[in-house]
DRENKE-367160 format. One record per atom (N, C-alpha, C): residue number from 0; atom name; x, y, z. Coordinates in nm, 2 decimals, padded with zeros to 4 digits. Layout:
REM DRENKE-367160
{nr=NUM; atom=CA; u=X; v=Y; w=Z}
...
REM end
This chain:
REM DRENKE-367160
{nr=0; atom=N; u=01.84; v=01.50; w=-01.16}
{nr=0; atom=CA; u=01.80; v=01.51; w=-01.30}
{nr=0; atom=C; u=01.66; v=01.57; w=-01.30}
{nr=1; atom=N; u=01.64; v=01.68; w=-01.37}
{nr=1; atom=CA; u=01.51; v=01.75; w=-01.38}
{nr=1; atom=C; u=01.46; v=01.75; w=-01.52}
{nr=2; atom=N; u=01.33; v=01.75; w=-01.54}
{nr=2; atom=CA; u=01.27; v=01.75; w=-01.67}
{nr=2; atom=C; u=01.15; v=01.85; w=-01.66}
{nr=3; atom=N; u=01.13; v=01.92; w=-01.77}
{nr=3; atom=CA; u=01.01; v=02.00; w=-01.78}
{nr=3; atom=C; u=00.91; v=01.92; w=-01.86}
{nr=4; atom=N; u=00.79; v=01.89; w=-01.80}
{nr=4; atom=CA; u=00.69; v=01.81; w=-01.87}
{nr=4; atom=C; u=00.57; v=01.90; w=-01.90}
{nr=5; atom=N; u=00.51; v=01.88; w=-02.02}
{nr=5; atom=CA; u=00.40; v=01.96; w=-02.06}
{nr=5; atom=C; u=00.27; v=01.88; w=-02.04}
{nr=6; atom=N; u=00.17; v=01.95; w=-01.98}
{nr=6; atom=CA; u=00.04; v=01.88; w=-01.96}
{nr=6; atom=C; u=-00.04; v=01.91; w=-02.08}
{nr=7; atom=N; u=-00.09; v=01.79; w=-02.14}
{nr=7; atom=CA; u=-00.17; v=01.80; w=-02.26}
{nr=7; atom=C; u=-00.32; v=01.80; w=-02.23}
{nr=8; atom=N; u=-00.39; v=01.77; w=-02.33}
{nr=8; atom=CA; u=-00.54; v=01.76; w=-02.32}
{nr=8; atom=C; u=-00.57; v=01.65; w=-02.21}
{nr=9; atom=N; u=-00.68; v=01.67; w=-02.14}
{nr=9; atom=CA; u=-00.72; v=01.58; w=-02.04}
{nr=9; atom=C; u=-00.62; v=01.55; w=-01.93}
{nr=10; atom=N; u=-00.52; v=01.64; w=-01.92}
{nr=10; atom=CA; u=-00.42; v=01.62; w=-01.81}
{nr=10; atom=C; u=-00.31; v=01.52; w=-01.84}
{nr=11; atom=N; u=-00.30; v=01.48; w=-01.97}
{nr=11; atom=CA; u=-00.20; v=01.38; w=-02.00}
{nr=11; atom=C; u=-00.06; v=01.44; w=-02.00}
{nr=12; atom=N; u=00.03; v=01.36; w=-01.93}
{nr=12; atom=CA; u=00.17; v=01.40; w=-01.92}
{nr=12; atom=C; u=00.25; v=01.29; w=-01.97}
{nr=13; atom=N; u=00.34; v=01.32; w=-02.06}
{nr=13; atom=CA; u=00.43; v=01.22; w=-02.12}
{nr=13; atom=C; u=00.56; v=01.23; w=-02.05}
{nr=14; atom=N; u=00.60; v=01.11; w=-01.99}
{nr=14; atom=CA; u=00.73; v=01.11; w=-01.92}
{nr=14; atom=C; u=00.84; v=01.06; w=-02.02}
{nr=15; atom=N; u=00.95; v=01.14; w=-02.04}
{nr=15; atom=CA; u=01.05; v=01.10; w=-02.13}
{nr=15; atom=C; u=01.12; v=00.97; w=-02.08}
{nr=16; atom=N; u=01.17; v=00.89; w=-02.17}
{nr=16; atom=CA; u=01.23; v=00.76; w=-02.15}
{nr=16; atom=C; u=01.33; v=00.77; w=-02.04}
{nr=17; atom=N; u=01.42; v=00.86; w=-02.04}
{nr=17; atom=CA; u=01.52; v=00.87; w=-01.94}
{nr=17; atom=C; u=01.46; v=00.89; w=-01.80}
{nr=18; atom=N; u=01.36; v=00.96; w=-01.79}
{nr=18; atom=CA; u=01.29; v=00.98; w=-01.66}
{nr=18; atom=C; u=01.22; v=00.85; w=-01.61}
{nr=19; atom=N; u=01.16; v=00.78; w=-01.70}
{nr=19; atom=CA; u=01.09; v=00.66; w=-01.67}
{nr=19; atom=C; u=01.20; v=00.55; w=-01.62}
{nr=20; atom=N; u=01.31; v=00.55; w=-01.70}
{nr=20; atom=CA; u=01.41; v=00.45; w=-01.66}
{nr=20; atom=C; u=01.47; v=00.49; w=-01.52}
{nr=21; atom=N; u=01.50; v=00.61; w=-01.50}
{nr=21; atom=CA; u=01.55; v=00.66; w=-01.37}
{nr=21; atom=C; u=01.46; v=00.62; w=-01.25}
{nr=22; atom=N; u=01.33; v=00.64; w=-01.28}
{nr=22; atom=CA; u=01.23; v=00.61; w=-01.17}
{nr=22; atom=C; u=01.18; v=00.47; w=-01.16}
{nr=23; atom=N; u=01.22; v=00.39; w=-01.26}
{nr=23; atom=CA; u=01.18; v=00.25; w=-01.26}
{nr=23; atom=C; u=01.03; v=00.23; w=-01.30}
{nr=24; atom=N; u=00.99; v=00.32; w=-01.39}
{nr=24; atom=CA; u=00.85; v=00.31; w=-01.44}
{nr=24; atom=C; u=00.85; v=00.24; w=-01.57}
{nr=25; atom=N; u=00.78; v=00.13; w=-01.58}
{nr=25; atom=CA; u=00.78; v=00.05; w=-01.70}
{nr=25; atom=C; u=00.64; v=00.06; w=-01.77}
{nr=26; atom=N; u=00.65; v=00.04; w=-01.90}
{nr=26; atom=CA; u=00.53; v=00.04; w=-01.98}
{nr=26; atom=C; u=00.43; v=-00.06; w=-01.93}
{nr=27; atom=N; u=00.30; v=-00.02; w=-01.91}
{nr=27; atom=CA; u=00.20; v=-00.10; w=-01.86}
{nr=27; atom=C; u=00.20; v=-00.11; w=-01.71}
{nr=28; atom=N; u=00.30; v=-00.05; w=-01.65}
{nr=28; atom=CA; u=00.31; v=-00.05; w=-01.50}
{nr=28; atom=C; u=00.21; v=00.06; w=-01.45}
{nr=29; atom=N; u=00.20; v=00.06; w=-01.32}
{nr=29; atom=CA; u=00.12; v=00.16; w=-01.25}
{nr=29; atom=C; u=00.20; v=00.25; w=-01.17}
{nr=30; atom=N; u=00.16; v=00.37; w=-01.15}
{nr=30; atom=CA; u=00.23; v=00.47; w=-01.06}
{nr=30; atom=C; u=00.13; v=00.51; w=-00.95}
{nr=31; atom=N; u=00.18; v=00.56; w=-00.85}
{nr=31; atom=CA; u=00.10; v=00.62; w=-00.74}
{nr=31; atom=C; u=00.14; v=00.76; w=-00.73}
{nr=32; atom=N; u=00.04; v=00.85; w=-00.72}
{nr=32; atom=CA; u=00.07; v=00.99; w=-00.72}
{nr=32; atom=C; u=00.00; v=01.05; w=-00.59}
{nr=33; atom=N; u=00.07; v=01.15; w=-00.53}
{nr=33; atom=CA; u=00.02; v=01.22; w=-00.42}
{nr=33; atom=C; u=00.07; v=01.36; w=-00.42}
{nr=34; atom=N; u=00.00; v=01.44; w=-00.35}
{nr=34; atom=CA; u=00.05; v=01.58; w=-00.33}
{nr=34; atom=C; u=00.10; v=01.60; w=-00.19}
{nr=35; atom=N; u=00.22; v=01.65; w=-00.18}
{nr=35; atom=CA; u=00.29; v=01.68; w=-00.05}
{nr=35; atom=C; u=00.34; v=01.82; w=-00.05}
{nr=36; atom=N; u=00.29; v=01.90; w=00.03}
{nr=36; atom=CA; u=00.34; v=02.04; w=00.05}
{nr=36; atom=C; u=00.34; v=02.11; w=-00.09}
{nr=37; atom=N; u=00.23; v=02.08; w=-00.17}
{nr=37; atom=CA; u=00.22; v=02.15; w=-00.30}
{nr=37; atom=C; u=00.30; v=02.09; w=-00.41}
{nr=38; atom=N; u=00.37; v=01.98; w=-00.38}
{nr=38; atom=CA; u=00.45; v=01.91; w=-00.49}
{nr=38; atom=C; u=00.38; v=01.78; w=-00.52}
{nr=39; atom=N; u=00.38; v=01.75; w=-00.65}
{nr=39; atom=CA; u=00.32; v=01.62; w=-00.69}
{nr=39; atom=C; u=00.43; v=01.51; w=-00.69}
{nr=40; atom=N; u=00.41; v=01.41; w=-00.61}
{nr=40; atom=CA; u=00.51; v=01.30; w=-00.60}
{nr=40; atom=C; u=00.45; v=01.18; w=-00.68}
{nr=41; atom=N; u=00.52; v=01.13; w=-00.78}
{nr=41; atom=CA; u=00.48; v=01.02; w=-00.86}
{nr=41; atom=C; u=00.59; v=00.91; w=-00.85}
{nr=42; atom=N; u=00.55; v=00.79; w=-00.81}
{nr=42; atom=CA; u=00.64; v=00.68; w=-00.80}
{nr=42; atom=C; u=00.58; v=00.55; w=-00.85}
{nr=43; atom=N; u=00.66; v=00.46; w=-00.89}
{nr=43; atom=CA; u=00.61; v=00.33; w=-00.94}
{nr=43; atom=C; u=00.54; v=00.26; w=-00.83}
{nr=44; atom=N; u=00.43; v=00.19; w=-00.86}
{nr=44; atom=CA; u=00.36; v=00.11; w=-00.77}
{nr=44; atom=C; u=00.41; v=-00.03; w=-00.77}
{nr=45; atom=N; u=00.47; v=-00.06; w=-00.66}
{nr=45; atom=CA; u=00.54; v=-00.20; w=-00.65}
{nr=45; atom=C; u=00.45; v=-00.28; w=-00.56}
{nr=46; atom=N; u=00.40; v=-00.39; w=-00.61}
{nr=46; atom=CA; u=00.32; v=-00.48; w=-00.53}
{nr=46; atom=C; u=00.40; v=-00.54; w=-00.42}
{nr=47; atom=N; u=00.33; v=-00.56; w=-00.31}
{nr=47; atom=CA; u=00.40; v=-00.62; w=-00.19}
{nr=47; atom=C; u=00.39; v=-00.77; w=-00.21}
{nr=48; atom=N; u=00.51; v=-00.84; w=-00.19}
{nr=48; atom=CA; u=00.51; v=-00.98; w=-00.19}
{nr=48; atom=C; u=00.49; v=-01.03; w=-00.05}
{nr=49; atom=N; u=00.40; v=-01.12; w=-00.04}
{nr=49; atom=CA; u=00.37; v=-01.18; w=00.09}
{nr=49; atom=C; u=00.39; v=-01.33; w=00.09}
{nr=50; atom=N; u=00.47; v=-01.37; w=00.19}
{nr=50; atom=CA; u=00.49; v=-01.51; w=00.21}
{nr=50; atom=C; u=00.37; v=-01.58; w=00.27}
{nr=51; atom=N; u=00.32; v=-01.68; w=00.20}
{nr=51; atom=CA; u=00.20; v=-01.75; w=00.25}
{nr=51; atom=C; u=00.23; v=-01.90; w=00.25}
{nr=52; atom=N; u=00.19; v=-01.96; w=00.36}
{nr=52; atom=CA; u=00.21; v=-02.11; w=00.38}
{nr=52; atom=C; u=00.11; v=-02.18; w=00.28}
{nr=53; atom=N; u=00.17; v=-02.24; w=00.18}
{nr=53; atom=CA; u=00.08; v=-02.31; w=00.08}
{nr=53; atom=C; u=00.00; v=-02.42; w=00.14}
{nr=54; atom=N; u=00.05; v=-02.48; w=00.24}
{nr=54; atom=CA; u=-00.04; v=-02.59; w=00.31}
{nr=54; atom=C; u=-00.16; v=-02.53; w=00.37}
{nr=55; atom=N; u=-00.14; v=-02.41; w=00.43}
{nr=55; atom=CA; u=-00.26; v=-02.34; w=00.49}
{nr=55; atom=C; u=-00.36; v=-02.30; w=00.38}
{nr=56; atom=N; u=-00.31; v=-02.25; w=00.27}
{nr=56; atom=CA; u=-00.40; v=-02.21; w=00.16}
{nr=56; atom=C; u=-00.48; v=-02.33; w=00.11}
{nr=57; atom=N; u=-00.40; v=-02.44; w=00.09}
{nr=57; atom=CA; u=-00.47; v=-02.57; w=00.04}
{nr=57; atom=C; u=-00.57; v=-02.61; w=00.14}
{nr=58; atom=N; u=-00.54; v=-02.61; w=00.27}
{nr=58; atom=CA; u=-00.64; v=-02.65; w=00.37}
{nr=58; atom=C; u=-00.76; v=-02.56; w=00.37}
{nr=59; atom=N; u=-00.75; v=-02.43; w=00.36}
{nr=59; atom=CA; u=-00.86; v=-02.34; w=00.36}
{nr=59; atom=C; u=-00.94; v=-02.36; w=00.23}
{nr=60; atom=N; u=-00.88; v=-02.39; w=00.12}
{nr=60; atom=CA; u=-00.95; v=-02.41; w=00.00}
{nr=60; atom=C; u=-01.03; v=-02.54; w=00.00}
{nr=61; atom=N; u=-00.97; v=-02.65; w=00.07}
{nr=61; atom=CA; u=-01.03; v=-02.77; w=00.08}
{nr=61; atom=C; u=-01.16; v=-02.76; w=00.17}
{nr=62; atom=N; u=-01.14; v=-02.69; w=00.28}
{nr=62; atom=CA; u=-01.26; v=-02.66; w=00.37}
{nr=62; atom=C; u=-01.37; v=-02.59; w=00.30}
{nr=63; atom=N; u=-01.33; v=-02.49; w=00.22}
{nr=63; atom=CA; u=-01.43; v=-02.41; w=00.14}
{nr=63; atom=C; u=-01.50; v=-02.50; w=00.04}
{nr=64; atom=N; u=-01.42; v=-02.59; w=-00.02}
{nr=64; atom=CA; u=-01.48; v=-02.68; w=-00.12}
{nr=64; atom=C; u=-01.58; v=-02.78; w=-00.05}
{nr=65; atom=N; u=-01.54; v=-02.83; w=00.06}
{nr=65; atom=CA; u=-01.63; v=-02.92; w=00.14}
{nr=65; atom=C; u=-01.76; v=-02.85; w=00.18}
{nr=66; atom=N; u=-01.75; v=-02.73; w=00.22}
{nr=66; atom=CA; u=-01.87; v=-02.65; w=00.26}
{nr=66; atom=C; u=-01.96; v=-02.63; w=00.14}
{nr=67; atom=N; u=-01.90; v=-02.60; w=00.03}
{nr=67; atom=CA; u=-01.98; v=-02.58; w=-00.10}
{nr=67; atom=C; u=-02.04; v=-02.71; w=-00.14}
{nr=68; atom=N; u=-01.97; v=-02.82; w=-00.13}
{nr=68; atom=CA; u=-02.02; v=-02.95; w=-00.17}
{nr=68; atom=C; u=-02.14; v=-02.99; w=-00.09}
{nr=69; atom=N; u=-02.13; v=-02.96; w=00.05}
{nr=69; atom=CA; u=-02.24; v=-02.99; w=00.14}
{nr=69; atom=C; u=-02.36; v=-02.91; w=00.11}
{nr=70; atom=N; u=-02.34; v=-02.78; w=00.08}
{nr=70; atom=CA; u=-02.44; v=-02.69; w=00.04}
{nr=70; atom=C; u=-02.51; v=-02.74; w=-00.09}
{nr=71; atom=N; u=-02.44; v=-02.78; w=-00.18}
{nr=71; atom=CA; u=-02.50; v=-02.83; w=-00.31}
{nr=71; atom=C; u=-02.58; v=-02.96; w=-00.28}
{nr=72; atom=N; u=-02.53; v=-03.04; w=-00.20}
{nr=72; atom=CA; u=-02.60; v=-03.17; w=-00.16}
{nr=72; atom=C; u=-02.73; v=-03.14; w=-00.10}
{nr=73; atom=N; u=-02.74; v=-03.04; w=-00.01}
{nr=73; atom=CA; u=-02.86; v=-03.00; w=00.06}
{nr=73; atom=C; u=-02.96; v=-02.95; w=-00.04}
{nr=74; atom=N; u=-02.91; v=-02.86; w=-00.13}
{nr=74; atom=CA; u=-03.00; v=-02.80; w=-00.23}
{nr=74; atom=C; u=-03.06; v=-02.91; w=-00.32}
{nr=75; atom=N; u=-02.98; v=-03.00; w=-00.36}
{nr=75; atom=CA; u=-03.02; v=-03.11; w=-00.45}
{nr=75; atom=C; u=-03.12; v=-03.20; w=-00.37}
{nr=76; atom=N; u=-03.10; v=-03.23; w=-00.25}
{nr=76; atom=CA; u=-03.19; v=-03.31; w=-00.17}
{nr=76; atom=C; u=-03.33; v=-03.24; w=-00.16}
{nr=77; atom=N; u=-03.32; v=-03.11; w=-00.14}
{nr=77; atom=CA; u=-03.44; v=-03.03; w=-00.12}
{nr=77; atom=C; u=-03.52; v=-03.03; w=-00.26}
{nr=78; atom=N; u=-03.45; v=-03.02; w=-00.37}
{nr=78; atom=CA; u=-03.52; v=-03.02; w=-00.50}
{nr=78; atom=C; u=-03.58; v=-03.16; w=-00.52}
{nr=79; atom=N; u=-03.51; v=-03.26; w=-00.49}
{nr=79; atom=CA; u=-03.56; v=-03.40; w=-00.51}
{nr=79; atom=C; u=-03.68; v=-03.43; w=-00.42}
{nr=80; atom=N; u=-03.68; v=-03.37; w=-00.30}
{nr=80; atom=CA; u=-03.79; v=-03.40; w=-00.21}
{nr=80; atom=C; u=-03.92; v=-03.33; w=-00.25}
{nr=81; atom=N; u=-03.91; v=-03.22; w=-00.33}
{nr=81; atom=CA; u=-04.02; v=-03.15; w=-00.38}
{nr=81; atom=C; u=-04.09; v=-03.22; w=-00.50}
{nr=82; atom=N; u=-04.02; v=-03.31; w=-00.56}
{nr=82; atom=CA; u=-04.07; v=-03.38; w=-00.68}
{nr=82; atom=C; u=-04.11; v=-03.52; w=-00.65}
REM end
């Protein structure tokens, strides 16, 4: 399927509905564009889904919270010792 698209002011190009549907481009979505051998390639940007161990994330967040808590305690002690 081929379409002729007109480039408007400021480089705006309107993709017809049929083209968007065929390419999987949704309203509000993002596309990635690159030039290859003089051709402009535009495709939908699909985020990568990464499997993460939720227990590991929780452990890291807990450790970060403990470090921040200790830092706040030290600052508070320093402020109290000045007064």
